[in-house]
N, CA, C and O atoms as a GROMACS GRO file, in nm:
protein
  256
    1MET      N    1   0.249   1.693   0.750
    1MET     CA    2   0.274   1.747   0.635
    1MET      C    3   0.439   1.722   0.608
    1MET      O    4   0.506   1.660   0.691
    2LYS      N    5   0.469   1.749   0.546
    2LYS     CA    6   0.616   1.721   0.520
    2LYS      C    7   0.612   1.872   0.419
    2LYS      O    8   0.533   1.907   0.331
    3LEU      N    9   0.753   1.948   0.487
    3LEU     CA   10   0.750   2.056   0.445
    3LEU      C   11   0.932   2.069   0.361
    3LEU      O   12   1.036   2.025   0.410
    4ILE      N   13   0.919   2.136   0.240
    4ILE     CA   14   0.945   2.107   0.115
    4ILE      C   15   0.990   2.291   0.086
    4ILE      O   16   0.908   2.375   0.048
    5GLN      N   17   1.158   2.324   0.120
    5GLN     CA   18   1.124   2.481   0.044
    5GLN      C   19   1.238   2.474  -0.050
    5GLN      O   20   1.338   2.403  -0.043
    6GLU      N   21   1.214   2.537  -0.114
    6GLU     CA   22   1.270   2.581  -0.246
    6GLU      C   23   1.273   2.745  -0.252
    6GLU      O   24   1.208   2.829  -0.190
    7MET      N   25   1.423   2.759  -0.398
    7MET     CA   26   1.457   2.815  -0.410
    7MET      C   27   1.331   2.848  -0.604
    7MET      O   28   1.268   2.762  -0.667
    8ILE      N   29   1.341   2.967  -0.628
    8ILE     CA   30   1.241   2.960  -0.768
    8ILE      C   31   1.316   3.115  -0.819
    8ILE      O   32   1.326   3.220  -0.755
    9ASP      N   33   1.367   3.077  -0.972
    9ASP     CA   34   1.428   3.137  -1.044
    9ASP      C   35   1.327   3.253  -1.093
    9ASP      O   36   1.226   3.234  -1.161
   10VAL      N   37   1.366   3.356  -1.052
   10VAL     CA   38   1.209   3.410  -1.142
   10VAL      C   39   1.334   3.525  -1.305
   10VAL      O   40   1.452   3.561  -1.295
   11LYS      N   41   1.260   3.540  -1.395
   11LYS     CA   42   1.255   3.581  -1.455
   11LYS      C   43   1.226   3.733  -1.410
   11LYS      O   44   1.134   3.796  -1.358
   12ASP      N   45   1.398   3.764  -1.473
   12ASP     CA   46   1.425   3.970  -1.444
   12ASP      C   47   1.346   3.977  -1.284
   12ASP      O   48   1.265   4.066  -1.256
   13GLY      N   49   1.392   3.853  -1.179
   13GLY     CA   50   1.354   3.912  -1.087
   13GLY      C   51   1.459   3.849  -0.965
   13GLY      O   52   1.529   3.760  -1.014
   14GLU      N   53   1.477   3.865  -0.873
   14GLU     CA   54   1.493   3.795  -0.726
   14GLU      C   55   1.424   3.687  -0.753
   14GLU      O   56   1.329   3.664  -0.827
   15MET      N   57   1.527   3.589  -0.638
   15MET     CA   58   1.460   3.424  -0.642
   15MET      C   59   1.378   3.467  -0.482
   15MET      O   60   1.416   3.537  -0.389
   16VAL      N   61   1.250   3.387  -0.505
   16VAL     CA   62   1.169   3.371  -0.464
   16VAL      C   63   1.159   3.259  -0.358
   16VAL      O   64   1.176   3.148  -0.409
   17LEU      N   65   1.143   3.258  -0.268
   17LEU     CA   66   1.099   3.145  -0.157
   17LEU      C   67   0.971   3.060  -0.119
   17LEU      O   68   0.888   3.114  -0.046
   18ALA      N   69   0.948   2.917  -0.168
   18ALA     CA   70   0.823   2.889  -0.193
   18ALA      C   71   0.890   2.744  -0.114
   18ALA      O   72   1.000   2.689  -0.113
   19ASN      N   73   0.737   2.715  -0.041
   19ASN     CA   74   0.708   2.661   0.109
   19ASN      C   75   0.602   2.562   0.058
   19ASN      O   76   0.481   2.587   0.054
   20LEU      N   77   0.661   2.445   0.019
   20LEU     CA   78   0.618   2.332  -0.080
   20LEU      C   79   0.548   2.194   0.000
   20LEU      O   80   0.614   2.105   0.053
   21LYS      N   81   0.402   2.202  -0.005
   21LYS     CA   82   0.397   2.090   0.158
   21LYS      C   83   0.285   2.011   0.148
   21LYS      O   84   0.170   2.053   0.164
   22TYR      N   85   0.330   1.835   0.107
   22TYR     CA   86   0.294   1.780   0.121
   22TYR      C   87   0.219   1.648   0.206
   22TYR      O   88   0.285   1.582   0.288
   23THR      N   89   0.131   1.629   0.189
   23THR     CA   90   0.058   1.516   0.244
   23THR      C   91   0.045   1.379   0.188
   23THR      O   92   0.052   1.367   0.066
   24ARG      N   93   0.020   1.235   0.287
   24ARG     CA   94  -0.003   1.161   0.258
   24ARG      C   95  -0.063   1.158   0.079
   24ARG      O   96  -0.007   1.108  -0.018
   25HIS      N   97  -0.174   1.221   0.084
   25HIS     CA   98  -0.278   1.218  -0.004
   25HIS      C   99  -0.196   1.293  -0.150
   25HIS      O  100  -0.240   1.267  -0.262
   26GLY      N  101  -0.075   1.385  -0.134
   26GLY     CA  102  -0.072   1.473  -0.228
   26GLY      C  103  -0.017   1.597  -0.181
   26GLY      O  104  -0.003   1.612  -0.059
   27PRO      N  105   0.023   1.706  -0.275
   27PRO     CA  106   0.043   1.809  -0.300
   27PRO      C  107  -0.019   1.891  -0.180
   27PRO      O  108  -0.094   1.804  -0.137
   28VAL      N  109  -0.031   1.956  -0.130
   28VAL     CA  110  -0.161   2.080  -0.092
   28VAL      C  111  -0.180   2.218  -0.171
   28VAL      O  112  -0.097   2.308  -0.179
   29VAL      N  113  -0.289   2.213  -0.219
   29VAL     CA  114  -0.325   2.312  -0.293
   29VAL      C  115  -0.392   2.432  -0.243
   29VAL      O  116  -0.408   2.538  -0.304
   30TYR      N  117  -0.429   2.400  -0.118
   30TYR     CA  118  -0.557   2.526  -0.023
   30TYR      C  119  -0.507   2.467   0.079
   30TYR      O  120  -0.492   2.346   0.095
   31GLU      N  121  -0.464   2.603   0.191
   31GLU     CA  122  -0.515   2.569   0.321
   31GLU      C  123  -0.598   2.644   0.390
   31GLU      O  124  -0.575   2.762   0.362
   32ASP      N  125  -0.660   2.638   0.446
   32ASP     CA  126  -0.791   2.720   0.532
   32ASP      C  127  -0.757   2.695   0.687
   32ASP      O  128  -0.794   2.631   0.786
   33LYS      N  129  -0.640   2.812   0.631
   33LYS     CA  130  -0.581   2.855   0.849
   33LYS      C  131  -0.745   2.865   0.927
   33LYS      O  132  -0.777   2.819   1.037
   34GLU      N  133  -0.814   2.925   0.850
   34GLU     CA  134  -0.951   2.960   0.973
   34GLU      C  135  -1.015   2.829   1.018
   34GLU      O  136  -1.096   2.834   1.111
   35HIS      N  137  -0.996   2.751   0.981
   35HIS     CA  138  -1.053   2.642   1.010
   35HIS      C  139  -0.972   2.503   1.005
   35HIS      O  140  -1.020   2.391   1.022
   36HIS      N  141  -0.849   2.535   0.979
   36HIS     CA  142  -0.717   2.473   1.052
   36HIS      C  143  -0.759   2.317   0.949
   36HIS      O  144  -0.769   2.208   1.006
   37LYS      N  145  -0.778   2.331   0.809
   37LYS     CA  146  -0.797   2.226   0.714
   37LYS      C  147  -0.694   2.256   0.568
   37LYS      O  148  -0.678   2.357   0.499
   38ALA      N  149  -0.638   2.114   0.562
   38ALA     CA  150  -0.566   2.171   0.430
   38ALA      C  151  -0.672   2.055   0.297
   38ALA      O  152  -0.738   1.952   0.309
   39TYR      N  153  -0.638   2.141   0.189
   39TYR     CA  154  -0.647   2.000   0.064
   39TYR      C  155  -0.577   1.996  -0.031
   39TYR      O  156  -0.527   2.093  -0.088
   40ALA      N  157  -0.561   1.810  -0.074
   40ALA     CA  158  -0.440   1.778  -0.098
   40ALA      C  159  -0.528   1.741  -0.228
   40ALA      O  160  -0.651   1.732  -0.223
   41VAL      N  161  -0.452   1.719  -0.347
   41VAL     CA  162  -0.490   1.651  -0.445
   41VAL      C  163  -0.390   1.480  -0.523
   41VAL      O  164  -0.275   1.452  -0.556
   42ARG      N  165  -0.470   1.440  -0.520
   42ARG     CA  166  -0.374   1.286  -0.584
   42ARG      C  167  -0.455   1.288  -0.646
   42ARG      O  168  -0.576   1.305  -0.662
   43ALA      N  169  -0.289   1.245  -0.719
   43ALA     CA  170  -0.389   1.159  -0.913
   43ALA      C  171  -0.415   1.059  -0.888
   43ALA      O  172  -0.340   0.961  -0.882
   44ALA      N  173  -0.552   1.068  -0.866
   44ALA     CA  174  -0.638   0.865  -0.869
   44ALA      C  175  -0.587   0.800  -1.006
   44ALA      O  176  -0.587   0.678  -1.017
   45TRP      N  177  -0.544   0.882  -1.112
   45TRP     CA  178  -0.522   0.803  -1.283
   45TRP      C  179  -0.418   0.734  -1.247
   45TRP      O  180  -0.410   0.614  -1.274
   46MET      N  181  -0.313   0.808  -1.173
   46MET     CA  182  -0.187   0.710  -1.169
   46MET      C  183  -0.161   0.637  -1.101
   46MET      O  184  -0.044   0.602  -1.084
   47GLU      N  185  -0.330   0.556  -0.997
   47GLU     CA  186  -0.280   0.520  -0.874
   47GLU      C  187  -0.279   0.334  -0.946
   47GLU      O  188  -0.355   0.327  -1.044
   48ILE      N  189  -0.213   0.204  -0.914
   48ILE     CA  190  -0.185   0.135  -0.959
   48ILE      C  191  -0.314   0.027  -0.966
   48ILE      O  192  -0.367   0.012  -0.855
   49ASP      N  193  -0.369  -0.045  -1.067
   49ASP     CA  194  -0.416  -0.114  -1.098
   49ASP      C  195  -0.561  -0.004  -1.171
   49ASP      O  196  -0.667  -0.061  -1.198
   50GLY      N  197  -0.550   0.119  -1.190
   50GLY     CA  198  -0.604   0.234  -1.254
   50GLY      C  199  -0.586   0.232  -1.364
   50GLY      O  200  -0.470   0.258  -1.397
   51SER      N  201  -0.702   0.197  -1.491
   51SER     CA  202  -0.731   0.233  -1.594
   51SER      C  203  -0.595   0.239  -1.730
   51SER      O  204  -0.557   0.162  -1.818
   52PRO      N  205  -0.554   0.386  -1.678
   52PRO     CA  206  -0.443   0.479  -1.734
   52PRO      C  207  -0.289   0.406  -1.743
   52PRO      O  208  -0.198   0.380  -1.821
   53TYR      N  209  -0.347   0.386  -1.550
   53TYR     CA  210  -0.207   0.310  -1.509
   53TYR      C  211  -0.114   0.138  -1.607
   53TYR      O  212   0.000   0.096  -1.627
   54LEU      N  213  -0.241   0.101  -1.634
   54LEU     CA  214  -0.220  -0.023  -1.667
   54LEU      C  215  -0.210   0.034  -1.813
   54LEU      O  216  -0.142  -0.035  -1.890
   55ALA      N  217  -0.257   0.126  -1.856
   55ALA     CA  218  -0.270   0.110  -2.067
   55ALA      C  219  -0.112   0.189  -2.025
   55ALA      O  220  -0.045   0.125  -2.105
   56ARG      N  221  -0.050   0.245  -1.983
   56ARG     CA  222   0.075   0.329  -1.922
   56ARG      C  223   0.212   0.208  -1.979
   56ARG      O  224   0.306   0.221  -2.058
   57LEU      N  225   0.152   0.070  -1.874
   57LEU     CA  226   0.215  -0.026  -1.900
   57LEU      C  227   0.212  -0.158  -2.063
   57LEU      O  228   0.294  -0.249  -2.078
   58ARG      N  229   0.112  -0.130  -2.145
   58ARG     CA  230   0.118  -0.186  -2.219
   58ARG      C  231   0.173  -0.078  -2.418
   58ARG      O  232   0.202  -0.126  -2.528
   59MET      N  233   0.163   0.051  -2.378
   59MET     CA  234   0.281   0.170  -2.413
   59MET      C  235   0.415   0.119  -2.399
   59MET      O  236   0.485   0.114  -2.501
   60ASN      N  237   0.469   0.073  -2.272
   60ASN     CA  238   0.584   0.063  -2.300
   60ASN      C  239   0.629  -0.042  -2.297
   60ASN      O  240   0.739  -0.058  -2.245
   61GLN      N  241   0.531  -0.195  -2.376
   61GLN     CA  242   0.623  -0.315  -2.422
   61GLN      C  243   0.578  -0.291  -2.600
   61GLN      O  244   0.607  -0.366  -2.694
   62ALA      N  245   0.531  -0.217  -2.603
   62ALA     CA  246   0.480  -0.149  -2.824
   62ALA      C  247   0.646  -0.184  -2.842
   62ALA      O  248   0.736  -0.191  -2.760
   63GLN      N  249   0.642  -0.203  -2.991
   63GLN     CA  250   0.709  -0.211  -3.061
   63GLN      C  251   0.747  -0.145  -3.205
   63GLN      O  252   0.849  -0.141  -3.274
   64SER      N  253   0.616  -0.097  -3.215
   64SER     CA  254   0.590   0.005  -3.304
   64SER      C  255   0.531   0.152  -3.278
   64SER      O  256   0.515   0.230  -3.372
   0.00000   0.00000   0.00000
């Protein structure tokens, strides 16, 4: 996992340190420390050759 630390500015409060974890599959959304597992989310719709990805390429070519 890749760990990125960021300071987040909280409205009407102090800055908070956030530890963001990423894997090759995407950002980690849950860690099960008891079972030594991490769950990551991948946006499959953004993968090359995916339908939304190809549609987005066509939208970039729109003239009107």
